[in-house]
C-alpha positions in Angstrom: 125.1 71.4 120.4 122.8 71.0 117.2 124.0 73.4 114.3 122.4 74.0 110.9 123.6 76.1 108.9 121.0 77.3 106.5 122.1 79.5 103.6 125.3 78.6 101.7 128.4 79.1 103.5 131.6 78.9 101.7 134.2 76.4 103.9 137.0 75.2 103.3 137.8 71.7 104.4 138.9 72.1 107.4 136.7 74.9 108.7 133.6 72.6 107.3 135.3 69.8 109.8 135.7 72.1 112.7 131.9 72.9 112.1 131.2 69.7 112.1 132.9 68.7 115.2 131.3 71.4 117.2 127.9 69.9 116.3 126.5 71.2 112.7 125.0 68.4 110.7 123.3 70.3 107.8 125.4 72.7 105.6 122.3 74.2 103.0 123.9 73.9 99.2 121.4 76.5 98.0 119.1 79.6 99.0 116.1 79.8 100.0 112.9 80.0 97.4 111.3 83.5 98.4 107.9 82.2 97.4 108.7 78.8 100.2 110.0 80.8 102.5 108.4 80.0 105.5 108.0 76.2 105.1 111.9 75.9 103.8 113.2 78.4 107.2 111.1 75.9 109.2 112.5 72.4 107.7 116.1 73.8 107.7 115.9 75.6 111.0 114.2 72.0 112.6 115.4 71.2 116.1 119.0 73.2 115.6 119.5 74.9 118.6 122.2 77.3 116.8 121.3 78.7 113.5 123.9 80.3 111.1 121.7 82.9 108.6 122.1 85.4 105.5 120.9 89.1 105.5 118.1 88.0 103.5 116.5 85.2 105.8 114.4 86.9 108.1 114.7 85.9 112.1 110.9 87.1 113.1 109.9 87.6 116.8 107.1 84.7 115.5 109.7 82.6 114.2 111.8 82.3 117.2 109.2 82.0 119.7 107.7 78.8 117.4 111.3 77.3 117.5 112.0 78.1 121.5 115.2 75.2 120.8 117.4 78.4 119.3 119.8 79.2 121.5 122.1 81.3 119.6 121.7 82.9 115.6 124.7 83.8 113.9 124.3 86.3 111.4 126.6 85.7 108.3 126.7 90.2 107.8 127.7 92.9 110.0 124.1 93.9 109.8 121.5 92.3 112.3 118.6 93.7 110.8 117.2 90.8 109.8 116.6 89.9 113.5 113.9 90.5 115.7 116.7 91.6 118.3 113.8 92.7 120.8 112.5 89.5 120.9 115.6 87.4 120.7 116.6 89.4 123.8 113.4 88.6 125.5 113.7 84.9 124.8 117.5 84.9 125.9 118.2 84.1 122.5 122.2 85.2 121.5 122.9 87.1 118.0 126.0 87.6 117.3 127.0 89.5 113.9 130.2 88.2 111.4 132.4 91.3 113.1 134.6 92.7 110.5 135.1 90.4 108.0 134.3 92.7 105.3 135.7 96.0 106.7 138.4 96.3 103.6 136.9 94.9 101.0 133.5 96.8 101.5 135.8 100.7 101.7 138.2 99.5 98.6 134.8 98.9 96.7 133.4 102.3 98.1 136.5 103.9 96.8 136.6 101.9 93.3 133.0 103.3 92.9 134.1 106.9 93.9 136.8 106.9 91.3 134.8 105.4 88.6 131.9 108.4 89.4 135.1 110.9 89.1 137.1 109.8 86.2 134.0 107.7 84.4 136.0 104.9 83.5 133.1 102.5 82.4 131.4 105.2 80.6 134.9 105.8 78.7 135.0 101.8 78.1 131.6 101.7 76.8 132.9 104.6 73.8 135.6 102.4 72.5 133.2 99.3 72.8 130.7 101.2 70.3 133.3 102.4 68.2 134.2 104.9 69.0 138.1 106.9 69.7 137.9 110.3 71.2 139.7 111.3 74.2 137.9 114.5 74.4 134.4 112.7 74.6 134.4 111.9 78.4 136.1 114.5 81.2 136.9 113.1 84.7 137.2 115.1 87.9 140.1 114.7 90.7 139.0 113.6 93.9 141.8 115.5 95.8 140.5 118.6 97.3 137.1 117.0 97.1 134.8 117.0 100.0 133.3 113.0 100.9 130.4 113.2 103.4 130.7 109.6 105.3 127.3 108.5 106.9 128.7 106.2 110.0 131.8 106.0 111.7 132.2 102.6 112.4 134.7 100.2 110.8 134.1 100.2 107.2 133.2 104.4 107.5 136.1 104.9 109.2 138.6 103.2 106.8 136.7 104.9 104.0 138.4 107.6 105.5 141.3 106.7 106.1 141.7 105.4 102.3 140.0 108.7 100.7 142.1 110.9 103.0 145.3 109.5 101.2 143.6 110.7 97.9 143.8 114.5 99.7 139.9 114.3 100.1 138.2 116.3 102.9 135.9 114.6 105.1 132.9 115.4 107.1 131.0 112.6 109.1 127.8 111.8 110.7 126.6 109.2 113.4 124.0 108.6 115.3 124.4 111.5 117.4 124.3 113.7 114.2 121.2 116.1 114.2 118.8 116.8 111.2 120.3 120.1 110.7 123.9 119.1 110.7 123.0 116.6 108.5 121.5 118.4 105.9 124.5 121.3 106.4 127.0 118.5 105.8 125.3 117.4 102.6 125.4 120.4 101.6 128.9 120.7 101.5 129.7 117.1 100.0 131.0 116.4 96.8 130.4 112.9 97.5 128.5 111.4 100.1 129.0 107.8 100.7 126.7 105.3 103.3 128.0 103.3 105.9 125.4 103.2 108.9 123.0 100.1 110.1 119.4 100.3 108.9 116.6 100.2 110.9 113.3 102.9 111.9 115.5 105.6 112.3 117.8 105.4 109.2 115.0 104.6 106.8 115.1 106.7 103.7 117.6 108.5 105.0 118.3 110.3 101.7 115.1 111.4 100.8 113.3 114.0 99.6 114.1 116.3 101.7 117.8 115.4 101.9 118.7 115.4 98.5 117.5 119.3 98.2 119.9 120.1 100.8 122.7 118.5 99.1 125.2 119.9 96.6 124.3 120.1 93.1 125.9 117.3 91.4 127.2 115.6 94.3 127.7 111.6 94.1 126.0 109.3 95.7 127.3 105.7 96.9 125.6 103.1 99.2 127.3 99.7 99.9 125.3 99.7 103.3 121.5 99.2 103.3 119.2 99.5 100.0 116.2 101.3 102.3 118.6 103.5 103.2 117.6 105.5 100.0 114.1 106.8 98.9 114.7 105.5 95.1 112.0 107.3 94.0 113.7 111.0 95.1 117.0 109.2 94.0 115.5 109.1 90.7 113.8 112.7 91.1 117.4 114.3 92.5 119.7 112.3 89.6 116.6 113.8 86.6 116.9 117.2 88.7 121.1 117.1 87.9 121.1 117.5 91.9 122.6 114.3 91.9 125.4 113.8 88.9 126.0 110.1 89.8 124.9 107.3 92.0 126.5 104.4 92.2 124.3 101.3 94.3 125.8 97.9 95.5 122.3 97.5 97.4 118.8 98.5 96.2 115.4 98.8 98.3 114.1 95.2 96.8 116.8 93.0 95.9 116.9 91.7 93.4 115.1 94.8 91.4 112.7 94.7 89.4 113.4 94.5 85.4 111.3 97.7 84.9 113.6 99.5 88.1 114.6 103.0 86.2 117.8 103.2 88.1 119.0 99.9 86.2 118.6 102.0 83.0 119.7 105.1 83.4 123.2 105.9 82.3 124.9 107.8 85.3 123.6 104.9 88.0 126.1 102.2 88.9 124.3 99.3 90.1 126.3 95.6 91.0 124.7 93.0 93.1 125.3 93.4 96.5 128.8 92.1 95.9 131.5 94.9 97.8 131.9 92.6 100.2 132.9 89.4 98.2 136.4 88.9 98.0 138.3 86.0 98.5 140.1 87.6 101.9 136.7 88.4 103.7 135.4 85.3 102.5 138.0 83.2 103.8 137.6 86.0 107.1 133.7 85.7 107.3 133.7 81.4 107.9 136.7 81.9 110.5 134.8 84.3 112.6 131.4 82.6 112.5 133.1 79.3 113.4 135.2 81.0 116.2 132.1 82.8 117.6 130.1 79.5 117.8 132.8 77.6 119.4 133.1 80.5 122.4 129.5 80.4 123.0 129.6 77.1 123.6 132.6 76.9 125.4 131.6 79.8 127.4 127.8 80.3 127.1 128.3 84.1 126.6 127.8 86.6 123.9 130.8 88.0 122.3 131.0 92.0 122.1 129.3 93.2 119.0 131.7 95.1 116.7 131.0 98.4 115.7 129.6 98.6 112.3 
């Protein structure tokens, strides 16, 4: 089958050879220009039957209908919110995620963000760089005994809970069955809130003004999932009002963000460029999972069971 990798995918030489043997004839070397999205996307996909896409490449219903040869979409991510799943299902297009390739990477990054929020080691480093040496200027706090509210009990959320438990934290959970009242009650208990749920219409701006008003004063907010889970305007207000003491964000509503996004210039916000997943181990694992999924689809012609996220 004709396979096209339409966004850059890190591959070892053996992995590249295996994909070529399966039918891959195009390996993108650069990202799609957002200003020429429609044209570049159509050019790269061509008459492919299997396409490998990234999270920022939209697979709309209109695009799928205009490319009837597509039989499988393989995402490079754990999330599938960039794909019109309803249309894909109606057209018989198999859509597959990259499974749990980055579970450990994102969970460890979450704990790193949590530790920085608690101890402020980045801020302490910055004072030294600025020429100060005052061990009393910044005071941290310990994780032990603190309440962590984990939103999403999939693979990553579960692993975060395991790691946080090792630090002696108390864990409360939310999943798709949690009611709004239960959600707000848990927010009122939380010293830390960490988001690990999929993005969709039901979770758009999950943390909004109402949610922040229900939050325990001084809580820390961490997001390594999807940017649009948080209403950034409401978050800014919650930080300014000291309802949120610190926010650590690996994702934002708009990526890359505008230079004048106030969250980028706040001393109680840490932003990283959607890289929590990006470890040596995760990159290798992702490519292996993608190759295995494609190979199984070609040989068996069926969709794998999508892992929990």
